[in-house]
C-alpha positions as CSV (number, residue, x, y, z in Angstrom):
1,M,6.0,-16.9,9.0
2,D,3.5,-14.6,10.5
3,T,1.4,-11.9,8.9
4,I,0.2,-8.4,9.8
5,R,-2.6,-7.1,7.5
6,I,-3.8,-3.5,7.3
7,H,-6.9,-3.4,5.1
8,N,-8.7,-0.6,3.2
9,M,-6.6,2.4,4.0
10,S,-8.3,5.2,2.0
11,F,-6.6,8.1,0.4
12,Y,-7.5,10.8,-2.1
13,G,-4.8,10.9,-4.8
14,Y,-4.0,12.2,-8.2
15,H,-3.0,9.1,-10.1
16,G,-4.0,7.9,-13.5
17,V,-3.1,7.5,-17.1
18,D,-5.5,10.3,-18.3
19,A,-4.6,13.9,-17.5
20,S,-8.1,14.4,-16.1
21,E,-7.5,11.7,-13.5
22,R,-4.3,13.4,-12.4
23,D,-6.0,16.8,-12.3
24,L,-9.3,15.9,-10.6
25,G,-8.0,13.1,-8.4
26,G,-10.0,10.2,-6.8
27,K,-10.2,7.8,-4.0
28,F,-7.7,4.9,-3.7
29,H,-7.9,2.0,-1.2
30,V,-4.7,0.2,-0.1
31,D,-4.1,-3.1,1.7
32,V,-0.8,-4.2,2.9
33,E,0.3,-7.6,4.2
34,L,3.6,-7.8,6.1
35,N,5.3,-11.1,6.6
36,L,7.7,-11.4,9.5
37,D,8.3,-13.4,12.6
38,L,6.1,-12.1,15.4
39,R,7.3,-14.5,18.1
40,A,9.2,-11.8,20.0
41,A,6.2,-9.4,20.0
42,G,4.0,-12.2,21.2
43,E,6.3,-13.0,24.1
44,S,7.2,-9.4,25.1
45,D,3.9,-7.5,24.3
46,Q,6.1,-4.6,23.3
47,I,5.6,-2.5,20.1
48,A,9.4,-2.3,19.7
49,D,9.2,-6.1,18.8
50,T,6.8,-5.6,15.9
51,V,5.8,-3.2,13.1
52,D,4.0,-0.1,14.2
53,Y,0.7,0.0,12.2
54,K,0.5,3.8,12.5
55,A,4.0,4.2,11.0
56,V,3.0,1.9,8.1
57,Y,-0.1,4.0,7.4
58,E,1.9,7.2,7.6
59,L,4.5,5.9,5.1
60,V,1.8,4.8,2.6
61,A,0.1,8.2,2.9
62,Q,3.4,10.0,2.3
63,I,4.2,7.9,-0.8
64,Q,0.8,8.1,-2.4
65,G,0.5,11.8,-1.6
66,G,4.0,12.8,-2.6
67,H,3.9,11.9,-6.2
68,S,1.4,11.6,-9.0
69,F,1.7,8.1,-10.6
70,R,0.2,7.2,-14.0
71,L,-0.1,3.5,-13.1
72,L,-1.5,1.7,-10.1
73,E,1.4,-0.8,-10.7
74,A,4.0,2.0,-10.1
75,L,2.2,3.2,-7.0
76,A,2.0,-0.3,-5.6
77,H,5.7,-0.9,-6.4
78,A,6.7,2.4,-4.6
79,V,4.7,1.5,-1.5
80,A,6.1,-2.1,-1.4
81,E,9.7,-0.8,-1.8
82,G,9.2,1.9,0.8
83,I,7.9,-0.6,3.3
84,L,10.8,-2.9,2.7
85,Q,13.3,0.0,3.2
86,H,11.7,1.2,6.5
87,F,10.5,-1.9,8.3
88,D,12.0,-5.2,9.3
89,V,9.8,-7.6,7.2
90,S,10.7,-10.5,5.0
91,Q,8.0,-9.9,2.4
92,V,5.3,-7.4,1.7
93,T,2.2,-7.6,-0.5
94,V,0.4,-4.4,-1.5
95,R,-3.0,-4.2,-3.1
96,I,-4.3,-0.9,-4.5
97,R,-7.9,-0.4,-5.7
98,K,-9.3,2.4,-7.7
99,A,-13.1,2.7,-8.3
100,A,-13.3,5.5,-10.8
101,V,-11.4,4.0,-13.8
102,P,-12.4,5.4,-17.2
103,L,-13.0,2.1,-19.0
104,G,-16.2,3.0,-20.9
105,G,-18.3,0.8,-18.7
106,L,-19.3,0.2,-15.1
107,I,-16.9,-1.7,-12.7
108,D,-16.6,-1.9,-9.0
109,Y,-12.9,-1.2,-9.1
110,A,-9.6,-2.0,-10.7
111,E,-7.0,-3.6,-8.4
112,V,-3.3,-4.2,-8.7
113,E,-1.4,-6.6,-6.3
114,V,2.4,-6.8,-6.0
115,T,4.5,-9.0,-3.7
116,R,8.1,-8.1,-3.0
117,P,10.4,-10.2,-0.9
118,V,13.6,-8.9,0.8
119,V,16.5,-9.5,-1.5
């Protein structure tokens, strides 16, 4: 199995448990790992034989911008399910990071990772 990784897509979104997080918004960083067989793309050198990175980025942007999620887990799940519905992959892993998390102390970020296979 081969892997395509797109790291650190950055978005401004309105997600969070606290109402203030959903009102003010904040930066979110998203990584996706797509597992699929890339043999045909390697042999043909044609985008039709792989997953278009730009299309993945646009889908992630649409999902995260189209709804206000309370949980990073729900956002990651929605992104993973969207990718599985729109692209020919056997498995997807999504990581979402949020730096401004109101925990009462300093942290670099909170991160959620979900992995979803095709069923």
